[in-house]
N, C-alpha and C positions, 0 to 999 in steps of 0.2 A: 757627186758627193763621196762616192766610194773611192775614187782616185785621190781625193783630198785626204781622206782618212788613212788610206794606204801610205801616202807620202808622209803624213805626220807620224804614223806608227813606225815607219822605216827610219825616220829621222831620230825618233826616240830610242830605237834599238841600236842605232849606229850603223846599220847596213844601208847601203845606198841602192836605190832603185832608179831606173832611168826616169827622169823627170818628164812629165807630159808637157807638151807645148800648150800655150794659151789657146791656140786654134782647136786643138783636140778637146780641151776642157769646154770651150764654148760650144763645140759641136755636140758633145755629150749632153750638156745642159740644155741646148736647143732641142734635142730629141726628147729629153725629160719634159720640157715645157710643152712640146707638141702632144705628147701622150696625155698630159694633164688637161690641156685644152680640149682634146677629143673626148676625154672622159666626162668633163663638165658639160659639153654639148650633148652627149648621150643622156646624161642625167636630166638635163633640161627638157629634152624631147620626151623622155619617159614621164616626167612630171606633167608636161602639157597633155600627153595622151590620157593620163589617168585623172585629169581634172574633172570634177563633177559639173554637170550642166547647171546653168542658171534656170530660173523658173520659165523665162521666155524661150530658152533653148529647149527645155523639156516640152513646152507646148508645141514648138515646131516639130519635134520628133514624134509627139503623139499624133499630130495632124498628118504627118507623113505616113505613120503606121496606119492611120484610119483610111487614108487614100489607097494604100496598098491592099488593105482588107476589103475595101469596096471593089477594087478591081478583081479580087478573087471571088467575091460573091456574085459579080456580074456573070451572066451565062456566057459560055465560050462561043466564039465565032465559028470555029472549025471543030468538027466532031472528032477528027483523027488525032489531033494533038491535045485534046482537052484533059485527058487523064494525066499525062506526063506533066504538062504545064501546071495543072492544078496541084499535083504532088510537089513539084518544085517550088511553086509560090507559097504553099502552106509551110514548107520547110524553111523558106526565107522569112516568112512572117514569124514563125516560132523562134528562129534565131534572133531576129530583131527584137521581138518581145522579151526574150530572155535577157538580152543585153540591157534593155530599157528597165526591166524589173530590177536588175542588179544595181544599175546607176541610181534608180529612184529609191531603192532601199537604203543605199549608202547616203543619199541626200537627206532622207528622212531621219536617219540616225544622227547625221551631222547637225541638222537644224533642230532636231527633236520636235518635229512637226507631225502631228497626227493626221493632218489632211494629206500630206505627201505619202504617209504610210498607207492611207486608204487608197490612194492612187496605185501604189505598188500592189496592194491586194486585188484591186480590180484588174490590173494587168495580169496578175497570176490567174485569176478566174478566166480571163480572156484566153490565156495560153492553154489552160485546162480544157476550154471549150474547143480549141482548135486541134489539140494533140490527137484525138481519135482519127482525124482525117489524115494525119501524117503516118500513122501506123495501120491504115486501112481498116480500122474498126468500124468506121462509118463510110458509107458510099457518098459520092459526090452529090447524088440526087437528094440525100437527106441533109438539107441545109439548116436544120434547127440550130446546130452548134455554131454555124457561121453567123446567124442572126443574133444568137446569144452573145457571141464574141463582139459583134458590132455594138450591141447595147452596152456591154461592159466598158468598151472603149469610149463610147459616147459619154457615159457617166463619169469616166475618169477625166475626160477633157472638160466636162462641166465643173467638176470639182477643182481642177486646176485653174479654170477661169475665176472661180470664187477666191482662190488663193492669190491670183494676180490682182484682183480687185482689192483684196485686203492689203497687199503689198503697196499698191499705189496710194491707198488711203493712208497707210502708215508713213509713207515718204512725204505725202502732202502735209501731214501733221508735223513731221520733223522740220520741214521747210518753214512752216508757219511759226513754229517755236523759235527757230533761228532768226527769222526776220522780225518777229514782234513779240 
């Protein structure tokens, strides 16, 4: 585009510039096209990465978090690596819970659903129950916070089950209205 404008400006002023060949113009436009395509692909990847989960995806993530928490609550098999693995697992749980809290809060705001907001609050309570273990404020042997976190996560999954039932009933009503 710049070379075309330069040519037009040079022609208007009366000065002559060497004219670029068609191959050079096609090459420059091909490069522009490649840059635009790469930019669009990057934007598509970013959009896909930041997509909010559906209710069923959220349930899968909560169940996965519950299984990870259950493995942390289980007593260690070896005594020599228990404190390091416990610390690492709690850190991973907190990171996963924090990401899930963020996504759930965004989903609750988007859908304006109080039930999903309650799930986010329960996840926040679970995270608060686990955080003393991350910062060594509680010892591994004091597992009251772990059981409290399990309970909060269990309640969050139960609340999501009710939301999924509500969704399936609403879709059944929609289908019934369309058909009859």
